[in-house]
C-alpha positions in Angstrom: 210.5 -182.5 13.1 212.7 -181.8 16.1 211.6 -178.2 16.2 207.9 -179.0 15.9 208.2 -181.7 18.6 210.0 -179.3 20.9 207.3 -176.6 20.3 204.6 -179.2 21.0 206.2 -180.3 24.2 206.7 -176.8 25.6 203.3 -175.7 24.5 201.7 -178.8 26.1 203.5 -178.3 29.3 202.5 -174.6 29.4 198.9 -175.5 28.8 198.9 -178.2 31.5 200.5 -175.8 34.0 198.1 -173.0 32.8 201.1 -170.7 32.3 200.8 -168.1 29.6 198.1 -169.9 27.6 198.3 -167.4 24.7 202.0 -168.2 24.2 201.3 -172.0 24.7 198.7 -171.7 21.9 201.1 -170.0 19.6 203.7 -172.7 20.3 201.2 -175.5 19.6 200.0 -173.8 16.4 203.6 -173.1 15.2 204.6 -176.7 15.9 201.7 -177.9 13.8 202.5 -175.5 10.9 206.1 -176.6 10.9 205.1 -180.3 11.0 202.7 -179.8 8.1 205.2 -177.8 6.0 207.9 -180.5 6.3 206.8 -182.8 3.4 206.4 -180.0 0.8 209.7 -178.4 1.9 211.4 -181.7 1.4 209.9 -182.1 -2.1 211.0 -178.6 -3.1 214.5 -179.4 -1.9 214.4 -182.6 -4.0 213.4 -180.6 -7.1 216.3 -178.2 -6.6 218.7 -181.0 -6.1 217.5 -182.9 -9.2 217.8 -179.7 -11.3 221.4 -179.3 -10.1 222.1 -182.9 -11.1 220.3 -182.4 -14.4 218.2 -185.5 -13.8 215.1 -184.3 -15.8 213.1 -187.4 -15.4 213.2 -187.1 -11.6 212.6 -183.3 -11.8 209.3 -184.0 -13.7 208.3 -186.8 -11.3 209.0 -184.7 -8.3 207.1 -181.7 -9.7 204.1 -184.1 -10.2 204.3 -185.0 -6.5 204.6 -181.3 -5.6 201.5 -180.5 -7.8 199.6 -183.4 -6.0 200.5 -181.9 -2.6 199.4 -178.5 -3.7 196.2 -179.9 -5.2 195.3 -181.6 -2.0 195.8 -178.4 0.0 193.6 -176.5 -2.5 190.9 -179.3 -2.4 191.0 -179.3 1.4 190.6 -175.5 1.5 187.5 -175.5 -0.7 
């Protein structure tokens, strides 16, 4: 979130100052992508950690959450 916030701030300042608007747009889009990718990345890390701990109940529950996230992306796309 720190990276995406920094990218948003720099992109916004560049847009306001009308300085390299193409780069500003890339920074704003990149910040948004990073921000949107944070929850699925955290769930994936949780799955890996639960597998390492051999906590199969939480592996199954976390995979259900990951499938729900993926399903929402697919539903939003179509």
